[in-house]
C-alpha positions as CSV (number, residue, x, y, z in Angstrom):
1,X,-0.1,-0.4,0.1
2,X,1.6,3.3,-0.8
3,X,2.6,6.1,2.0
4,X,0.2,8.7,1.0
5,X,-2.7,6.0,1.3
6,X,-4.9,5.6,4.6
7,X,-5.0,2.1,5.8
8,X,-8.6,2.6,7.2
9,X,-10.2,4.2,4.5
10,X,-7.9,3.3,1.5
11,X,-8.1,6.9,0.4
12,X,-4.9,8.4,-0.5
13,X,-4.0,11.8,0.5
14,X,-4.5,13.7,-3.1
15,X,-7.7,12.1,-3.2
16,X,-8.7,13.0,-0.3
17,X,-8.2,16.5,-1.1
18,X,-10.1,16.1,-4.3
19,X,-13.0,15.1,-2.5
20,X,-12.9,17.9,0.2
21,X,-12.5,20.3,-3.1
22,X,-16.0,19.2,-4.6
23,X,-17.4,19.4,-1.3
24,X,-16.6,22.8,-0.4
25,X,-17.8,23.6,-4.1
26,X,-21.4,21.9,-3.0
27,X,-21.8,22.9,0.1
28,X,-21.7,26.6,-1.6
29,X,-24.4,25.8,-4.0
30,X,-27.0,25.3,-0.8
31,X,-26.7,29.0,0.1
32,X,-28.3,29.2,-3.5
33,X,-30.9,26.6,-3.4
34,X,-31.9,27.8,-0.1
35,X,-32.6,30.9,-1.1
36,X,-34.6,30.2,-4.4
37,X,-36.5,28.2,-1.2
38,X,-37.3,30.9,0.5
39,X,-38.4,33.3,-2.2
40,X,-40.6,30.5,-3.8
41,X,-42.3,29.4,-0.3
42,X,-42.9,29.8,3.5
43,X,-40.4,27.1,3.9
44,X,-38.3,28.2,7.8
45,X,-34.6,27.7,8.2
46,X,-35.1,24.4,11.0
47,X,-38.0,22.8,8.4
48,X,-35.2,23.2,5.2
49,X,-32.3,21.8,7.2
50,X,-34.4,18.7,8.4
51,X,-35.5,18.1,4.7
52,X,-32.4,18.6,3.6
53,X,-30.7,15.8,5.9
54,X,-33.9,13.6,5.9
55,X,-33.9,13.5,1.9
56,X,-30.0,13.6,1.9
57,X,-30.3,9.9,4.0
58,X,-33.1,8.4,1.9
59,X,-30.6,9.4,-0.9
60,X,-27.0,7.8,1.2
61,X,-28.8,4.1,1.9
62,X,-30.0,4.0,-1.6
63,X,-26.8,4.9,-2.8
64,X,-25.1,2.1,-0.1
65,X,-27.9,-0.7,-1.5
66,X,-25.9,-2.7,-4.6
67,X,-23.0,-3.1,-3.0
68,X,-23.3,-7.1,-2.4
69,X,-19.5,-8.0,-3.1
70,X,-18.5,-4.9,-0.7
71,X,-20.6,-7.2,1.9
72,X,-18.5,-10.3,1.6
73,X,-15.0,-9.0,1.3
74,X,-15.8,-5.6,4.3
75,X,-14.4,-6.7,8.0
76,X,-16.5,-7.0,10.5
77,X,-17.1,-3.6,12.4
78,X,-18.5,-3.1,16.2
79,X,-21.9,-2.3,16.1
80,X,-21.1,-0.4,19.4
81,X,-18.3,1.8,17.7
82,X,-20.4,2.1,15.0
83,X,-23.6,3.9,17.2
84,X,-21.1,5.9,19.2
85,X,-19.5,7.1,16.1
86,X,-23.4,8.0,14.4
87,X,-24.7,9.4,17.8
88,X,-21.6,11.7,18.5
89,X,-21.5,12.7,14.6
90,X,-25.1,13.5,14.0
91,X,-25.3,15.2,17.4
92,X,-22.3,17.8,16.6
93,X,-23.9,17.8,13.2
94,X,-27.2,18.9,14.1
95,X,-25.7,21.5,16.6
96,X,-23.8,22.8,13.4
97,X,-26.4,23.1,11.5
98,X,-28.6,24.3,13.8
99,X,-26.9,27.2,15.4
100,X,-26.4,28.2,12.7
101,X,-29.2,28.7,11.1
102,X,-30.3,30.2,14.3
103,X,-27.0,32.7,14.5
104,X,-28.4,33.9,10.8
105,X,-31.6,34.6,12.1
106,X,-30.6,36.3,15.5
107,X,-27.2,38.2,13.9
108,X,-27.8,37.8,9.7
109,X,-26.0,36.3,7.2
110,X,-22.6,37.9,7.3
111,X,-21.9,38.5,10.9
112,X,-22.5,34.1,11.3
113,X,-20.9,33.0,8.4
114,X,-17.8,34.8,9.2
115,X,-17.9,33.9,12.6
116,X,-18.9,30.4,12.3
117,X,-16.5,30.0,9.6
118,X,-13.8,32.1,10.6
119,X,-13.7,30.3,14.1
120,X,-13.7,27.2,12.6
121,X,-10.1,26.7,11.7
122,X,-9.1,28.3,14.8
123,X,-11.1,25.9,17.1
124,X,-9.8,23.1,14.8
125,X,-5.7,23.9,14.7
126,X,-6.4,24.1,18.4
127,X,-7.6,20.7,18.8
128,X,-5.8,18.9,16.6
129,X,-2.3,19.5,18.5
130,X,-3.5,17.9,22.1
131,X,-6.0,15.3,20.3
132,X,-3.8,14.2,16.9
133,X,-0.9,15.8,17.4
134,X,-0.6,17.6,14.4
135,X,1.2,20.9,13.9
136,X,0.4,23.8,11.9
137,X,3.9,25.5,10.9
138,X,4.5,28.3,10.1
139,X,3.0,27.9,6.0
140,X,0.1,26.0,7.5
141,X,-0.4,29.3,10.5
142,X,-0.2,31.9,7.1
143,X,-2.6,30.0,4.8
144,X,-5.0,30.1,8.0
145,X,-4.3,33.6,8.8
146,X,-4.9,34.4,4.8
147,X,-7.9,32.6,4.7
148,X,-9.3,34.5,7.7
149,X,-8.8,37.8,6.3
150,X,-10.4,37.3,3.4
151,X,-13.3,35.9,5.1
152,X,-13.3,38.9,7.4
153,X,-13.0,40.7,3.8
154,X,-16.3,39.1,2.1
155,X,-18.2,39.7,5.4
156,X,-17.3,43.0,6.5
157,X,-16.2,44.6,3.2
158,X,-20.0,45.4,1.9
159,X,-22.6,47.0,3.5
160,X,-22.7,47.4,7.2
161,X,-24.0,45.3,9.7
162,X,-25.8,44.6,13.0
163,X,-23.6,42.1,15.0
164,X,-25.7,40.7,18.1
165,X,-24.0,39.3,21.1
166,X,-26.1,36.4,21.3
167,X,-26.0,35.7,17.3
168,X,-22.0,35.9,18.0
169,X,-22.3,33.1,20.4
170,X,-24.9,30.7,18.3
171,X,-22.4,31.0,15.7
172,X,-19.5,30.1,17.8
173,X,-21.2,27.1,18.7
174,X,-21.9,26.4,15.2
175,X,-17.9,26.3,15.0
176,X,-17.5,24.6,17.2
177,X,-19.7,21.6,16.7
178,X,-18.2,21.8,13.0
179,X,-14.4,21.7,14.9
180,X,-15.7,18.8,16.8
181,X,-17.4,16.7,13.9
182,X,-14.2,17.6,11.5
183,X,-11.4,16.1,14.7
184,X,-13.1,13.2,15.5
185,X,-13.6,12.4,11.6
186,X,-9.9,12.6,11.5
187,X,-9.7,10.7,14.8
188,X,-11.8,7.7,14.0
189,X,-9.9,7.5,10.6
190,X,-6.5,7.5,11.5
191,X,-7.2,4.8,14.5
192,X,-8.2,2.4,11.5
193,X,-11.9,2.1,13.1
194,X,-15.0,1.9,10.9
195,X,-14.8,3.4,7.4
196,X,-16.2,6.3,6.3
197,X,-18.7,5.1,4.1
198,X,-21.0,4.2,7.2
199,X,-20.7,7.7,9.1
200,X,-23.0,9.7,7.2
201,X,-25.6,7.4,7.1
202,X,-25.9,7.2,10.8
203,X,-25.3,10.7,11.1
204,X,-27.9,12.0,8.9
205,X,-30.4,9.6,10.6
206,X,-29.5,11.4,14.1
207,X,-29.3,14.7,13.1
208,X,-32.5,14.1,11.5
209,X,-34.3,12.8,14.7
210,X,-32.7,16.1,16.3
211,X,-33.9,18.5,14.1
212,X,-37.4,16.8,13.4
213,X,-39.1,19.0,16.8
214,X,-37.5,21.9,15.6
215,X,-39.0,21.6,12.3
216,X,-43.1,20.5,13.3
217,X,-43.2,23.5,15.2
218,X,-41.8,25.6,12.6
219,X,-43.7,23.9,10.2
220,X,-42.9,20.5,8.4
221,X,-44.9,20.8,5.3
222,X,-44.3,24.5,3.4
223,X,-46.8,26.5,1.3
224,X,-45.5,27.4,-2.0
225,X,-47.8,28.2,-5.8
226,X,-45.0,26.4,-7.1
227,X,-44.8,22.8,-6.1
228,X,-42.6,21.3,-8.6
229,X,-39.7,24.0,-8.8
230,X,-40.2,23.4,-4.7
231,X,-39.8,19.5,-5.1
232,X,-36.8,19.7,-7.5
233,X,-34.9,22.6,-5.5
234,X,-35.4,20.5,-2.2
235,X,-34.3,17.2,-4.1
236,X,-31.3,18.9,-5.6
237,X,-30.1,20.2,-2.0
238,X,-30.9,16.5,-0.5
239,X,-28.5,14.8,-3.8
240,X,-25.6,17.2,-3.9
241,X,-24.5,19.3,-1.1
242,X,-25.5,16.6,1.1
243,X,-25.5,12.8,0.4
244,X,-23.0,13.5,-2.3
245,X,-20.8,16.5,-0.1
246,X,-21.0,14.7,2.8
247,X,-19.9,11.7,1.9
248,X,-17.2,12.9,-0.2
249,X,-16.5,15.2,3.1
250,X,-16.4,12.5,5.7
251,X,-13.9,10.3,3.4
252,X,-11.8,13.3,3.0
253,X,-11.6,14.5,6.3
254,X,-10.1,10.7,7.3
255,X,-7.1,11.3,5.9
256,X,-6.3,14.4,5.5
257,X,-5.2,17.0,8.3
258,X,-7.7,18.9,10.3
259,X,-6.3,21.8,10.0
260,X,-6.1,21.7,6.1
261,X,-9.8,20.4,6.2
262,X,-11.1,23.6,7.7
263,X,-9.5,26.0,5.5
264,X,-10.3,24.1,2.2
265,X,-13.6,24.0,3.3
266,X,-13.6,27.6,2.8
267,X,-14.2,27.3,-0.6
268,X,-17.8,26.7,0.4
269,X,-18.1,30.9,0.9
270,X,-16.4,31.1,-2.5
271,X,-18.6,28.9,-4.5
272,X,-21.9,30.5,-2.8
273,X,-20.5,34.1,-3.6
274,X,-20.0,33.4,-7.6
275,X,-23.3,31.7,-7.7
276,X,-24.7,34.9,-6.2
277,X,-23.6,37.6,-9.0
278,X,-24.0,34.7,-11.7
279,X,-27.1,33.1,-10.5
280,X,-28.7,35.6,-8.1
281,X,-28.1,39.0,-9.7
282,X,-26.0,40.6,-6.7
283,X,-23.0,42.7,-7.6
284,X,-19.6,41.6,-7.8
285,X,-18.0,44.4,-5.6
286,X,-13.9,44.7,-4.7
287,X,-14.2,42.9,-1.1
288,X,-16.0,40.1,-2.8
289,X,-12.9,39.7,-5.3
290,X,-10.4,40.7,-2.9
291,X,-11.8,37.9,-0.2
292,X,-12.2,35.2,-2.7
293,X,-8.8,35.8,-3.8
294,X,-7.5,35.8,-0.2
295,X,-9.1,32.8,0.5
296,X,-8.3,30.7,-2.9
297,X,-5.3,31.2,-2.0
298,X,-4.8,30.0,1.4
299,X,-7.2,27.1,0.3
300,X,-4.5,26.1,-2.4
301,X,-1.6,26.8,-0.9
302,X,-3.0,24.5,1.8
303,X,-3.6,21.9,-0.8
304,X,-0.4,22.1,-1.9
305,X,1.9,21.7,0.8
306,X,-0.7,18.5,2.2
307,X,0.0,16.9,-1.0
308,X,3.6,17.4,-1.2
309,X,4.3,15.9,2.3
310,X,1.6,13.0,1.5
311,X,4.4,10.6,1.8
312,X,5.9,11.3,5.0
313,X,4.7,9.8,8.4
314,X,2.4,10.9,10.4
315,X,3.3,12.5,14.0
316,X,1.6,10.6,16.6
317,X,-0.8,11.4,18.8
318,X,0.0,12.7,22.4
């Protein structure tokens, strides 16, 4: 087996990076799809998040059905460990999504996004050292700094936004959920436990159950004058930025350093900014261009550094 492949996931670091790049781009389309859903219906944030996870779970389970050969050759995995992984990851995902939507409602999209996605790499970098023994290094620190600068330019370079402390705290809680999900996925991937293939299914089952009471309270069945359009948008949200993207995310996050994962995922707001201009007709500003270039440069630099060091032995967790 090549040294750049991970023994548990069977995935090379370079392929893991590609999975994460595709994930970041796909996640960025979710915002545009959500905007179109909000425009054509009375769907609320919790209802949208629930249907995204529940339908995404259906797609994930359907994608796992025709695999008789994999069932015969795959090693038997401990049931208890898989349940614990699904429960913890699902709870972290529920906190990540729910707290983020609540932060958007409290303090606005720009501030919620910059705090969540900006704090994520910092929390992950701080947690990766004691949990995984991963040193960020001077190059990594520079890339994270550039990524945070890009996010700040994107969020605050446009019209002034109202910053509410409660919303900031909710965004920090969202970032903590995302950080925990990323760090634990990397930890289990390095530990040689259950592979990434089963993680999204269990996690989304738990997340859907967590979000169901909120969605019922908000209104489980949205009203719309364009039911076919709404259905297609929901199916797209469930299939591409959810089922496909999260399957790729868990696979890539199991073999790529956690700090690198967090910065590459900043491709999400870059993708969202491009779609906002092209699809939603929003104006392209100098701040949008500068922030996008900064984050793309940071993600590219970390990806190149990770790919070059793929053959080096990993540090032992301390």
